[in-house]
Legacy VTK file of the C-alpha trace (Angstrom):
# vtk DataFile Version 3.0
C-alpha trace
ASCII
DATASET POLYDATA
POINTS 131 float
115.111 80.687 -94.359
116.614 81.679 -97.409
114.136 82.369 -100.222
114.802 83.270 -103.613
112.654 85.830 -105.968
112.509 85.791 -109.954
111.824 88.284 -112.344
111.889 90.783 -114.649
112.360 95.108 -114.143
111.902 97.514 -116.973
115.014 100.704 -116.654
114.394 104.238 -117.557
118.042 106.070 -117.484
118.733 110.258 -117.387
122.483 111.701 -117.020
123.059 113.730 -114.213
125.021 116.594 -114.315
128.902 114.887 -113.910
130.581 115.149 -111.338
133.838 116.425 -110.476
136.916 114.365 -109.231
139.223 116.791 -108.527
142.221 117.852 -111.601
139.580 117.831 -114.722
138.529 114.253 -114.363
134.848 113.823 -114.283
132.941 110.816 -113.171
129.372 110.252 -114.805
126.409 110.519 -112.800
123.170 108.582 -114.384
119.182 108.556 -112.094
117.575 105.163 -112.720
113.896 104.152 -112.704
112.993 101.244 -112.483
109.110 98.942 -112.519
110.024 95.463 -111.007
107.974 92.505 -111.944
107.429 89.023 -110.941
107.148 87.485 -106.780
108.461 91.569 -106.380
106.048 94.127 -107.290
108.339 97.560 -106.699
109.247 100.800 -107.908
113.063 102.439 -107.212
115.179 105.067 -107.918
118.791 104.649 -108.143
121.549 107.050 -108.375
124.910 105.537 -109.694
128.657 107.273 -110.441
130.623 105.855 -112.124
133.999 106.066 -113.992
136.630 104.779 -116.432
140.274 104.239 -116.504
142.401 104.417 -119.722
142.335 100.729 -119.876
139.538 99.775 -122.912
137.200 97.665 -120.506
138.296 98.573 -117.736
136.051 101.099 -114.722
133.707 101.002 -112.018
130.260 102.259 -111.129
128.781 102.764 -107.265
125.199 103.253 -106.751
122.316 103.197 -104.027
119.147 102.790 -104.856
115.706 103.057 -103.059
113.291 100.639 -103.321
109.200 100.540 -102.413
107.497 97.473 -103.200
105.364 94.302 -102.319
107.280 91.038 -101.371
106.139 87.254 -99.674
102.528 89.998 -99.262
104.731 92.081 -97.126
104.264 96.056 -98.061
107.997 98.292 -97.501
111.022 100.160 -98.491
114.366 99.164 -98.731
118.136 100.906 -100.001
120.350 97.830 -102.386
124.268 99.137 -102.642
125.780 98.756 -105.859
129.442 97.879 -106.748
129.769 97.149 -110.204
134.143 96.470 -111.248
134.862 96.097 -114.826
138.229 94.609 -115.985
139.697 95.032 -119.220
135.576 93.937 -120.078
135.182 91.007 -116.710
132.596 92.129 -115.383
131.476 91.492 -111.624
128.544 92.992 -109.902
127.400 92.981 -105.704
124.384 94.269 -105.417
123.237 94.211 -102.181
119.685 94.694 -99.210
121.276 98.343 -96.675
121.335 96.558 -93.316
119.127 97.647 -91.355
116.984 99.964 -94.067
113.758 98.343 -94.247
111.108 100.330 -92.993
107.483 99.154 -93.009
106.875 95.310 -93.489
110.513 95.349 -95.389
112.264 95.554 -91.634
114.153 92.981 -91.113
114.694 91.821 -94.815
117.883 90.974 -95.782
119.628 89.858 -99.359
121.403 90.267 -102.369
120.142 90.722 -105.788
122.102 89.499 -109.111
121.029 91.272 -112.853
120.877 89.730 -116.107
120.911 90.747 -118.774
119.158 88.923 -122.079
118.188 89.990 -126.098
118.087 93.984 -123.902
115.893 92.646 -121.117
116.420 92.812 -117.542
116.194 90.553 -115.230
116.671 89.970 -111.131
116.950 86.857 -108.699
116.828 87.862 -105.491
118.175 85.616 -102.807
116.573 87.213 -99.199
115.647 86.001 -95.520
113.459 88.513 -93.504
115.154 88.001 -89.922
LINES 1 132
131 0 1 2 3 4 5 6 7 8 9 10 11 12 13 14 15 16 17 18 19 20 21 22 23 24 25 26 27 28 29 30 31 32 33 34 35 36 37 38 39 40 41 42 43 44 45 46 47 48 49 50 51 52 53 54 55 56 57 58 59 60 61 62 63 64 65 66 67 68 69 70 71 72 73 74 75 76 77 78 79 80 81 82 83 84 85 86 87 88 89 90 91 92 93 94 95 96 97 98 99 100 101 102 103 104 105 106 107 108 109 110 111 112 113 114 115 116 117 118 119 120 121 122 123 124 125 126 127 128 129 130
């Protein structure tokens, strides 16, 4: 059975040293510390690598997020994988629980998360199931 959790989260971003992609090209590296409120009460650390193209508004990012929290009365940790693509200003985002990454009470967690930013406020929608 699939469940849905909706809430808000706060983000603190810090720049890390750029990553060498060869031939003088660098990718940005950022760390995000997040705090989730709502049905998912959690904190997480995200490391993101991002690169833009020469075409304005086109680029991509990949990230791994480690989350520790409580959901449905269960406490544990899991990993999320991010893939964000921007094509000439049109964004798409895939954000999913890494299979078999749940520990403790999060064992068997599966799901996908959507992120919306409205007037500077961050919102999440987590569609999830327990195996």
